[in-house]
SELO-482385 format. One record per residue: x, y, z of N, C-alpha, C in turn. Coordinates in pm, 1 decimal, always signed. Layout:
<pts>
PT, n_u, n_v, n_w, ca_u, ca_v, ca_w, c_u, c_v, c_w
PT, X, Y, Z, X, Y, Z, X, Y, Z
...
</pts>
This chain:
<pts>
PT, n_u, n_v, n_w, ca_u, ca_v, ca_w, c_u, c_v, c_w
PT, +88.7, -87.8, -31.9, +10.1, +20.2, -18.5, +69.1, +128.5, -10.1
PT, +137.1, +133.1, +91.5, +260.5, +221.7, +91.3, +381.6, +282.3, -34.4
PT, +375.0, +163.7, -130.3, +473.4, +199.4, -199.1, +398.5, +247.6, -357.3
PT, +263.0, +300.8, -341.0, +215.7, +295.1, -460.2, +201.3, +484.5, -418.9
PT, +220.3, +537.7, -542.4, +256.6, +696.8, -546.7, +167.6, +744.6, -663.5
PT, +173.3, +867.8, -697.7, +62.1, +942.8, -810.4, +113.1, +881.9, -961.1
PT, +217.3, +840.8, -954.6, +238.6, +762.1, -1109.0, +188.5, +655.1, -1148.7
PT, +112.8, +595.8, -1022.1, +53.4, +501.0, -1063.8, -77.9, +485.8, -1169.4
PT, -135.2, +348.2, -1228.6, -222.9, +419.7, -1341.8, -332.3, +351.7, -1227.8
PT, -441.6, +439.6, -1313.1, -621.4, +408.7, -1252.9, -622.5, +271.8, -1230.2
PT, -594.2, +179.1, -1342.1, -595.5, +50.3, -1359.9, -558.1, -15.6, -1204.0
PT, -426.8, +4.6, -1189.8, -360.6, -57.1, -1087.2, -437.5, -45.0, -939.9
PT, -464.7, +111.6, -937.4, -574.7, +115.5, -796.3, -711.8, +18.5, -833.7
PT, -786.0, +33.1, -913.2, -873.2, -59.5, -929.3, -867.9, -201.7, -874.5
PT, -756.1, -223.5, -989.0, -743.7, -452.9, -997.2, -684.5, -463.9, -825.9
PT, -646.5, -344.6, -756.3, -564.0, -383.5, -595.6, -719.3, -365.9, -517.7
PT, -805.3, -279.2, -586.1, -919.2, -246.0, -483.3, -955.2, -388.7, -480.8
PT, -996.6, -439.4, -603.5, -1068.0, -580.0, -651.2, -1005.2, -686.8, -550.4
PT, -860.4, -714.3, -574.7, -807.8, -841.5, -520.5, -786.5, -816.2, -353.8
PT, -832.7, -673.1, -304.9, -812.7, -664.5, -158.5, -945.3, -737.1, -99.8
PT, -1040.6, -697.2, -170.5, -1161.4, -683.5, -138.7, -1197.3, -872.1, -192.5
PT, -1135.8, -905.6, -265.8, -1174.3, -1060.7, -299.9, -1092.8, -1134.7, -174.0
PT, -971.2, -1073.4, -141.6, -935.2, -1166.1, +0.1, -994.6, -1136.9, +125.8
PT, -1106.4, -1078.3, +107.3, -1166.0, -1015.9, +224.3, -1106.3, -893.3, +299.2
PT, -982.9, -847.6, +245.9, -960.9, -730.0, +334.3, -990.0, -599.7, +288.9
PT, -1130.2, -576.7, +399.3, -1177.2, -484.7, +345.5, -1134.0, -329.4, +369.8
PT, -1051.8, -367.0, +467.1, -1033.7, -218.8, +494.9, -879.2, -158.5, +422.3
PT, -834.4, -247.9, +365.9, -732.4, -223.0, +271.5, -761.7, -190.3, +114.6
PT, -861.3, -254.9, +97.8, -912.4, -231.0, -22.9, -1023.8, -91.0, -40.4
PT, -1091.2, -40.0, +66.0, -1100.4, +73.1, +62.8, -981.3, +196.5, +92.8
PT, -901.2, +142.6, +137.8, -798.7, +246.2, +154.9, -714.8, +276.9, +32.8
PT, -706.1, +167.2, -52.6, -663.9, +145.4, -146.5, -764.3, +271.0, -300.0
PT, -873.9, +214.0, -318.9, -981.4, +288.0, -336.2, -955.2, +420.8, -312.7
PT, -940.6, +513.2, -166.9, -946.5, +607.1, -146.4, -812.1, +708.0, -193.6
PT, -732.2, +644.2, -206.9, -589.5, +677.7, -239.1, -635.4, +692.1, -421.6
PT, -648.5, +626.4, -481.6, -654.1, +605.6, -621.3, -827.3, +684.2, -697.0
PT, -915.8, +738.4, -540.6, -990.0, +841.7, -609.5, -934.8, +1001.0, -559.8
PT, -847.6, +983.1, -517.3, -759.6, +1126.3, -459.4, -734.8, +1198.7, -625.0
PT, -676.4, +1071.7, -627.8, -582.0, +1089.8, -822.5, -687.2, +1078.9, -952.3
PT, -801.4, +1009.8, -916.5, -884.4, +1031.9, -1045.4, -1019.3, +1019.1, -1004.7
PT, -1097.5, +1130.3, -976.3, -1191.7, +1131.7, -856.3, -1306.5, +1115.4, -958.3
PT, -1322.6, +1113.6, -1055.1, -1403.4, +1069.0, -1151.2, -1427.2, +935.2, -1282.9
PT, -1317.5, +864.7, -1195.7, -1298.1, +726.6, -1275.6, -1404.3, +594.1, -1255.6
PT, -1491.2, +584.6, -1337.7, -1621.3, +504.5, -1361.8, -1610.3, +402.2, -1272.1
PT, -1503.2, +310.0, -1334.2, -1426.1, +170.7, -1281.8, -1376.0, +178.5, -1141.0
PT, -1348.3, +282.1, -1099.4, -1258.7, +265.5, -942.7, -1382.1, +322.6, -893.3
PT, -1476.4, +389.8, -895.1, -1595.3, +456.1, -837.2, -1695.6, +290.9, -813.1
PT, -1690.3, +230.4, -879.9, -1794.9, +144.5, -895.8, -1712.8, +30.1, -828.1
PT, -1573.4, +12.5, -818.8, -1514.5, -106.9, -704.2, -1542.3, -45.1, -557.6
PT, -1497.8, +89.3, -543.2, -1563.9, +185.3, -463.2, -1675.9, +142.3, -391.4
PT, -1811.6, +132.6, -444.6, -1938.7, +81.2, -442.9, -1971.0, -8.6, -405.3
PT, -1854.2, -96.9, -453.8, -1910.7, -216.3, -408.4, -1844.4, -264.0, -308.1
PT, -1737.7, -199.9, -253.2, -1719.8, -233.0, -95.9, -1742.3, -221.7, -33.9
PT, -1839.6, -149.3, -46.6, -1932.4, -54.1, +79.5, -2055.1, -163.0, +82.2
PT, -2077.4, -235.5, -53.0, -2206.9, -359.2, -40.6, -2179.6, -504.9, +30.5
PT, -2042.8, -508.9, -11.0, -1952.2, -635.5, +50.9, -1981.3, -579.2, +217.5
PT, -1956.7, -493.1, +248.3, -1982.2, -417.8, +388.5, -2074.6, -436.3, +460.8
PT, -2191.8, -447.3, +352.0, -2314.9, -428.5, +391.8, -2345.5, -256.3, +458.5
PT, -2243.6, -183.2, +444.1, -2293.9, -22.6, +446.9, -2400.7, -13.2, +337.8
PT, -2500.8, -26.3, +262.5, -2586.0, +37.5, +199.0, -2604.0, +190.5, +199.1
PT, -2587.8, +248.5, +296.7, -2629.0, +374.4, +299.8, -2486.2, +455.8, +206.3
PT, -2360.6, +385.5, +240.5, -2278.3, +459.5, +165.7, -2237.1, +394.9, +11.6
PT, -2328.8, +274.8, -17.2, -2304.9, +235.3, -132.1, -2443.9, +266.9, -213.9
PT, -2519.1, +323.3, -190.2, -2613.0, +393.9, -264.0, -2566.8, +560.9, -274.3
PT, -2469.4, +620.9, -211.8, -2441.6, +728.4, -202.4, -2313.7, +686.7, -344.6
PT, -2231.5, +621.0, -308.2, -2122.9, +600.6, -415.5, -2178.2, +542.1, -565.5
PT, -2271.1, +468.3, -522.0, -2377.3, +430.3, -692.4, -2442.2, +562.6, -744.6
PT, -2458.9, +655.8, -657.6, -2551.7, +786.5, -728.7, -2437.2, +873.8, -787.8
PT, -2330.6, +888.3, -732.4, -2243.6, +972.1, -779.8, -2190.4, +878.2, -908.7
PT, -2171.2, +795.6, -902.2, -2137.6, +656.7, -1030.1, -2240.2, +683.3, -1141.9
PT, -2334.3, +695.7, -1135.6, -2443.5, +687.8, -1202.3, -2446.7, +849.7, -1274.3
PT, -2435.6, +971.6, -1176.0, -2453.0, +1123.8, -1237.2, -2324.6, +1138.5, -1344.7
PT, -2201.8, +1015.3, -1339.9, -2062.5, +1044.6, -1418.9, -2122.0, +943.0, -1525.9
PT, -2194.0, +833.5, -1542.4, -2179.0, +755.5, -1662.5, -2305.3, +802.3, -1719.4
PT, -2425.4, +902.0, -1651.0, -2551.3, +934.2, -1773.6, -2511.2, +970.9, -1894.9
PT, -2560.7, +984.5, -2009.7, -2662.0, +868.1, -2037.3, -2627.8, +699.5, -2051.4
PT, -2465.9, +664.7, -2005.3, -2440.0, +496.2, -2053.9, -2421.0, +457.7, -1931.1
PT, -2568.5, +444.9, -1830.1, -2540.6, +353.6, -1730.7, -2614.8, +218.5, -1733.5
PT, -2508.7, +106.4, -1725.0, -2517.6, -78.5, -1742.6, -2669.9, -112.5, -1645.2
PT, -2701.5, -171.7, -1675.1, -2810.4, -256.7, -1628.8, -2778.3, -327.8, -1490.1
PT, -2677.3, -307.2, -1482.0, -2603.2, -398.5, -1332.8, -2574.7, -275.8, -1255.3
PT, -2529.5, -198.2, -1299.5, -2517.6, -27.2, -1212.1, -2644.6, +13.1, -1143.2
PT, -2764.2, -0.3, -1223.1, -2867.6, +33.1, -1175.0, -2908.7, -118.0, -1041.6
PT, -2902.2, -222.3, -1082.6, -2980.5, -347.6, -1003.1, -2842.8, -355.7, -898.6
PT, -2751.9, -242.2, -870.4, -2661.7, -241.8, -791.6, -2741.6, -169.4, -682.8
PT, -2782.3, -55.7, -744.2, -2814.4, +89.6, -705.5, -2954.7, +32.8, -658.1
PT, -3059.8, -40.7, -732.8, -3148.4, -83.3, -655.2, -3133.7, -186.3, -572.5
PT, -3057.4, -248.2, -556.7, -3031.9, -327.2, -426.4, -2979.3, -284.0, -293.9
PT, -2963.4, -177.4, -311.2, -2874.2, -105.5, -185.9, -3018.3, -56.2, -142.1
PT, -3125.2, +20.6, -231.0, -3194.3, +90.6, -140.1, -3283.3, -30.5, -111.9
PT, -3298.6, -122.3, -128.6, -3392.8, -246.2, -89.8, -3421.1, -285.9, +71.9
PT, -3229.4, -236.0, +81.0, -3167.8, -292.1, +184.8, -3192.6, -163.8, +294.0
PT, -3213.5, -76.7, +257.1, -3226.0, +27.0, +289.5, -3383.8, +81.6, +337.4
PT, -3479.6, +16.6, +253.5, -3605.0, +35.5, +253.5, -3653.7, +149.5, +214.3
PT, -3560.1, +185.2, +117.1, -3593.9, +286.2, +56.1, -3709.0, +292.6, -86.1
PT, -3809.1, +248.4, -59.0, -3909.3, +220.9, -160.6, -3941.2, +315.7, -239.2
PT, -3952.3, +433.4, -237.8, -4031.8, +511.7, -309.3, -3876.1, +539.6, -439.6
PT, -3730.1, +540.4, -354.8, -3642.6, +548.0, -480.9, -3633.8, +443.1, -539.8
PT, -3677.9, +303.9, -479.6, -3684.9, +215.9, -582.6, -3800.5, +245.2, -688.8
PT, -3892.8, +249.5, -679.7, -3971.8, +273.7, -780.5, -3957.5, +377.4, -881.2
PT, -3914.2, +479.1, -834.8, -3828.8, +598.9, -943.9, -3713.9, +542.5, -1019.5
PT, -3650.3, +484.4, -968.8, -3517.2, +414.6, -997.9, -3567.7, +342.0, -1153.7
PT, -3670.3, +235.1, -1077.7, -3650.9, +130.3, -1179.3, -3744.4, +184.3, -1275.0
PT, -3837.9, +268.8, -1267.8, -3904.9, +363.9, -1397.8, -3783.7, +386.7, -1485.0
PT, -3674.0, +508.8, -1416.6, -3590.0, +503.1, -1535.7, -3527.6, +451.9, -1576.5
PT, -3480.7, +332.0, -1528.1, -3404.5, +212.0, -1604.9, -3480.1, +90.5, -1686.4
PT, -3603.3, +102.9, -1682.8, -3711.6, +0.9, -1779.7, -3722.9, +91.0, -1895.4
PT, -3687.8, +239.8, -1893.5, -3706.0, +289.5, -2038.3, -3567.5, +254.5, -2088.5
PT, -3449.4, +261.1, -2030.5, -3321.8, +207.4, -2118.3, -3333.7, +34.5, -2112.8
PT, -3386.2, -28.8, -2037.5, -3394.4, -190.5, -2029.9, -3522.4, -257.5, -2007.5
PT, -3604.9, -196.8, -2108.9, -3715.9, -233.4, -2129.0, -3793.4, -413.9, -2085.8
PT, -3665.5, -497.0, -2146.6, -3709.7, -617.6, -2107.5, -3620.3, -682.4, -2012.7
PT, -3577.7, -611.2, -1888.6, -3501.0, -671.4, -1801.5, -3561.9, -745.3, -1676.4
PT, -3532.2, -828.6, -1670.6, -3632.8, -937.0, -1593.6, -3561.2, -868.6, -1470.3
PT, -3471.5, -852.1, -1424.1, -3385.2, -795.2, -1335.3, -3442.6, -699.5, -1311.3
PT, -3471.5, -577.0, -1325.3, -3492.5, -465.9, -1315.9, -3637.8, -492.7, -1226.3
PT, -3731.5, -557.4, -1355.8, -3884.2, -576.0, -1319.4, -3886.6, -647.4, -1177.8
PT, -3789.8, -700.5, -1124.2, -3844.5, -780.8, -1022.2, -3785.5, -709.9, -909.0
PT, -3721.1, -599.4, -930.1, -3719.5, -570.1, -838.5, -3830.4, -447.4, -779.3
PT, -3920.9, -407.5, -902.4, -4039.2, -309.2, -873.2, -4159.0, -398.9, -777.4
PT, -4107.9, -520.6, -838.0, -4261.7, -647.9, -738.2, -4164.2, -667.2, -595.4
PT, -4070.1, -706.6, -583.6, -4008.1, -706.6, -432.3, -4033.0, -605.4, -396.7
PT, -4012.5, -505.4, -442.4, -4036.5, -376.6, -329.9, -4171.7, -344.0, -300.5
PT, -4268.5, -368.7, -395.9, -4395.5, -374.8, -372.9, -4473.9, -490.0, -264.2
PT, -4400.7, -616.7, -265.8, -4405.1, -723.2, -146.1, -4351.3, -656.5, +37.0
PT, -4221.7, -617.2, -11.7, -4143.1, -598.1, +85.6, -4203.0, -449.4, +176.2
PT, -4276.4, -340.7, +89.6, -4325.5, -217.3, +120.7, -4408.8, -238.1, +230.6
PT, -4410.3, -307.2, +360.1, -4501.6, -294.6, +443.8, -4499.2, -228.6, +549.2
PT, -4571.3, -189.9, +599.9, -4598.5, -91.9, +713.6, -4494.0, -161.9, +863.4
PT, -4460.1, -31.3, +870.4, -4354.4, -26.2, +1007.6, -4408.7, -116.3, +1172.3
PT, -4553.8, -18.4, +1158.6, -4613.3, -99.5, +1292.5, -4747.9, -177.9, +1216.3
PT, -4766.4, -258.4, +1319.1, -4845.8, -375.4, +1277.3, -4907.3, -405.8, +1366.6
PT, -5040.5, -418.7, +1392.4, -5102.3, -540.8, +1501.7, -5197.3, -597.9, +1425.8
PT, -5159.1, -771.6, +1446.1, -5245.0, -824.9, +1372.0, -5312.1, -964.4, +1515.2
PT, -5393.2, -1019.1, +1439.1, -5482.9, -1170.9, +1520.4, -5430.7, -1250.6, +1416.8
PT, -5335.5, -1366.2, +1450.0, -5358.9, -1495.0, +1380.1, -5405.4, -1618.8, +1450.4
PT, -5473.6, -1648.1, +1370.4, -5555.2, -1729.1, +1413.1, -5526.9, -1849.9, +1381.1
PT, -5527.6, -2002.3, +1446.4, -5437.6, -2042.3, +1447.7, -5521.6, -2204.3, +1456.3
PT, -5475.0, -2307.7, +1447.3, -5574.1, -2435.1, +1481.2, -5501.9, -2516.6, +1604.6
PT, -5427.8, -2465.2, +1697.1, -5395.6, -2521.7, +1797.7, -5439.6, -2401.7, +1896.1
PT, -5487.1, -2461.5, +2027.4, -5532.2, -2349.7, +2183.4, -5401.2, -2318.5, +2179.0
PT, -5404.4, -2167.9, +2250.3, -5257.1, -2135.3, +2280.9, -5153.6, -2177.3, +2360.2
PT, -5232.1, -2278.9, +2489.5, -5136.8, -2321.1, +2593.1, -5148.5, -2470.7, +2595.0
PT, -5246.2, -2552.0, +2507.7, -5214.7, -2675.4, +2563.5, -5253.4, -2711.9, +2404.1
PT, -5136.3, -2710.0, +2345.2, -5150.1, -2781.3, +2217.2, -5096.9, -2941.5, +2224.5
PT, -5155.3, -3024.8, +2152.6, -5161.6, -3139.6, +2101.3, -5104.2, -3149.6, +1968.6
PT, -5067.2, -3027.4, +1912.8, -5053.7, -3043.7, +1767.3, -4948.0, -2963.0, +1727.2
PT, -4815.9, -3042.7, +1747.5, -4637.3, -2969.1, +1750.4, -4658.0, -2939.0, +1647.0
PT, -4659.1, -2975.1, +1545.1, -4645.5, -2916.9, +1395.4, -4732.8, -2762.1, +1344.7
PT, -4868.3, -2751.4, +1420.2, -4941.8, -2629.9, +1376.6, -4885.3, -2496.8, +1468.7
PT, -4884.3, -2575.5, +1578.6, -4783.3, -2440.8, +1673.6, -4648.4, -2429.7, +1634.9
PT, -4543.7, -2504.9, +1553.1, -4450.8, -2450.4, +1479.0, -4439.5, -2366.8, +1344.6
PT, -4527.3, -2426.3, +1259.4, -4572.0, -2323.4, +1175.3, -4635.2, -2217.5, +1210.9
PT, -4732.1, -2192.1, +1316.2, -4753.8, -2061.2, +1381.0, -4648.1, -1978.3, +1400.5
PT, -4513.9, -2028.6, +1479.9, -4428.5, -1946.8, +1541.3, -4297.3, -1884.9, +1464.8
PT, -4316.7, -2013.6, +1318.6, -4239.9, -2003.8, +1246.0, -4295.3, -1874.0, +1114.7
PT, -4377.5, -1870.9, +1130.9, -4476.0, -1767.0, +1055.9, -4453.8, -1630.0, +1126.6
PT, -4462.4, -1632.6, +1249.3, -4482.3, -1527.8, +1350.5, -4312.2, -1429.3, +1305.6
PT, -4184.2, -1549.2, +1322.1, -4039.9, -1509.4, +1301.3, -4061.3, -1475.7, +1194.1
PT, -4095.5, -1476.4, +1067.8, -4064.5, -1416.0, +941.1, -4110.1, -1287.0, +937.1
PT, -4246.3, -1277.8, +998.5, -4296.5, -1148.4, +994.0, -4224.3, -1058.8, +1071.3
PT, -4190.2, -1090.9, +1215.7, -4112.5, -964.9, +1272.4, -4004.5, -968.8, +1207.3
PT, -3940.5, -1024.9, +1100.5, -3823.1, -1024.5, +1065.1, -3806.5, -866.8, +972.1
PT, -3960.0, -855.0, +920.9, -3950.3, -820.0, +816.0, -4062.8, -663.2, +863.3
PT, -4113.1, -701.8, +979.6, -4210.7, -564.3, +1017.6, -4149.5, -524.6, +1141.5
PT, -4085.5, -443.3, +1195.9, -3955.7, -454.7, +1301.6, -4097.4, -398.4, +1443.4
PT, -4192.0, -335.2, +1405.9, -4271.1, -335.0, +1579.1, -4404.8, -392.0, +1508.9
PT, -4359.9, -528.7, +1502.0, -4489.5, -612.0, +1480.2, -4562.3, -623.2, +1625.7
PT, -4693.1, -639.6, +1648.0, -4760.5, -690.3, +1800.7, -4852.4, -797.5, +1725.0
PT, -4869.5, -895.3, +1757.3, -4957.1, -998.6, +1747.3, -5049.7, -1047.1, +1875.0
PT, -5166.5, -1125.1, +1834.4, -5231.6, -1211.8, +1918.2, -5261.3, -1309.4, +1836.4
PT, -5252.1, -1463.4, +1917.2, -5288.0, -1591.8, +1938.2, -5380.8, -1653.6, +1932.8
PT, -5485.8, -1654.5, +1862.2, -5598.4, -1679.9, +1871.9, -5653.7, -1870.7, +1861.4
PT, -5701.9, -1947.4, +1892.3, -5759.7, -2023.6, +1847.9, -5880.7, -2007.1, +1758.5
PT, -5883.6, -2069.9, +1611.3, -5967.2, -2083.3, +1552.6, -6091.4, -2053.3, +1597.7
PT, -6138.5, -2117.3, +1673.6, -6292.3, -2103.5, +1705.1, -6304.2, -2027.7, +1841.9
PT, -6218.1, -1941.4, +1894.8, -6260.1, -1841.6, +1959.4, -6301.8, -1730.2, +1905.6
PT, -6401.7, -1682.0, +1968.4, -6490.3, -1545.1, +1959.5, -6395.3, -1394.8, +1902.2
PT, -6386.1, -1354.9, +1849.2, -6297.0, -1222.3, +1829.1, -6343.7, -1098.1, +1873.2
PT, -6505.0, -1090.5, +1908.1, -6552.4, -975.9, +1905.8, -6459.7, -873.1, +2023.9
PT, -6416.0, -935.4, +2109.1, -6304.1, -838.6, +2182.2, -6242.9, -713.3, +2136.7
PT, -6193.2, -773.2, +1985.2, -6095.9, -686.8, +1883.9, -6196.8, -571.0, +1840.4
PT, -6320.3, -611.4, +1846.4, -6399.3, -498.6, +1764.4, -6378.4, -361.3, +1759.3
PT, -6326.1, -351.7, +1902.7, -6304.8, -154.3, +1900.5, -6179.8, -154.3, +1891.6
PT, -6057.4, -236.4, +1868.5, -5951.9, -252.2, +1838.9, -5887.4, -161.7, +1755.6
PT, -5780.5, -86.5, +1727.0, -5711.9, -59.4, +1580.0, -5662.6, -155.2, +1471.1
PT, -5685.9, -274.7, +1509.1, -5639.8, -407.8, +1449.0, -5702.8, -408.9, +1306.8
PT, -5597.6, -405.3, +1240.8, -5665.3, -385.8, +1071.3, -5638.2, -518.2, +965.2
PT, -5592.4, -632.0, +1073.6, -5532.3, -758.4, +983.6, -5596.6, -882.1, +1094.9
</pts>
């Protein structure tokens, strides 16, 4: 790292960035990319590698900023891959409005892209409310289940929902129970 100087070509910087990232030495990859960007601030390959470092580190906020910068430099020659990488960052950040806008823009250039179309569909599925209260009807009584399979399915379902809805509140009810006690509540589902 220390032997690099301003005489090194941009290819050296992006190839070293890529090599360090492939060895999972992400801090070294980031350092090399930063040095290269100080010398070549608008090189699209180097910015792409720099953005990819952030995605590998799961820093989707930084990744999206870097990819947005890359798109400004590349316009109007933005590849499908760059669009999908930015859409992926937006998806992890829960920025569904940005997904919709960018997807519409990308589909103008790549109208037959299955990857880009799938982001729009996924975002519609994932754009769930952040605060939800639900009633889960189940085939097992809450406290005395003889059916372990139904209980396992119910709790697995709730675990999946909890991963996607941060503030999930739920009420488990045996399907034969009267639900009138929920009539005046704010529960929508």
